[in-house]
N, C-alpha and C positions, 0 to 999 in steps of 0.2 A: 444525645441529637434526637431530632425528631425521627420519629419510623417513616412518614411524608418523604422526609428530605433523601433518606437511605434508600429507598424503594425509586425515587428521579435519579437520584445517582447510579443506584446499579444499571437500570432500565437504558439509560446513555451509553453507559460501558457497553449491554447488550448489542445497543444498536449498531457501535462500531464494531465488534467482532462479528456481528451477525453478517456483514456484509461478507464474510470469507467464505471460499468456497467449498472448504474441506469441513463437514458440522463438526467433528470429534474438535478437530483443531482450535475451532471457535468457542467452543465450549469449554475444552482446557485454558484457552486466553481468556475466558470472562471468571472462570475462577482463580487463576492464578493473577490476573491483575488485581483483585478483591483482597487477595492471599499477601499480596506484593503492598500493596500501597492503603490497605485498610487499616485502622488502631483494630487489635484484637476486639476492645469492647464495641464496636464498631460491626464488627463479622457477629458476635454474639447475638447483638439486639438482631440483625438482619435475620440470624437462623431462628431465633424465638419467635421472632414475626413467623416466621414460614411455618414452624410449629403450632402457633395457637390459633393463625385465621387461615393457614393454607397458602399462603404468596398472596393473598388478593392483590391485586395493580401491579404485579410484577410480569415481566414481560414472558411468557412461555420459554424460550429459549434460555432466560435468566434463571427461571425456576429449573429447567433442567440442568443447566450448569451445577448450579450451586447445590440441586440434589446428588447429583454423579459424582461430585465433587467434596463433599461434605466433611468428610475426616481431611481434606488436607485445611481446610476453613478454620476446625475448631479448635 
């Protein structure tokens, strides 16, 4: 899958959860959504992109969620 598509999808997930009043709950919601609904291959590709490119193009709230909950996603 193209990395650009993964970035677009994860940013849309972040937009949904970012509206939550509790930031910690929003960060966990983003990570749990990715864990539950993305194939392991997609999660690995996104995490590899973050490692190699620093997460360029990924919304800050999403990047924070993925970094904070990385062990859950690996």
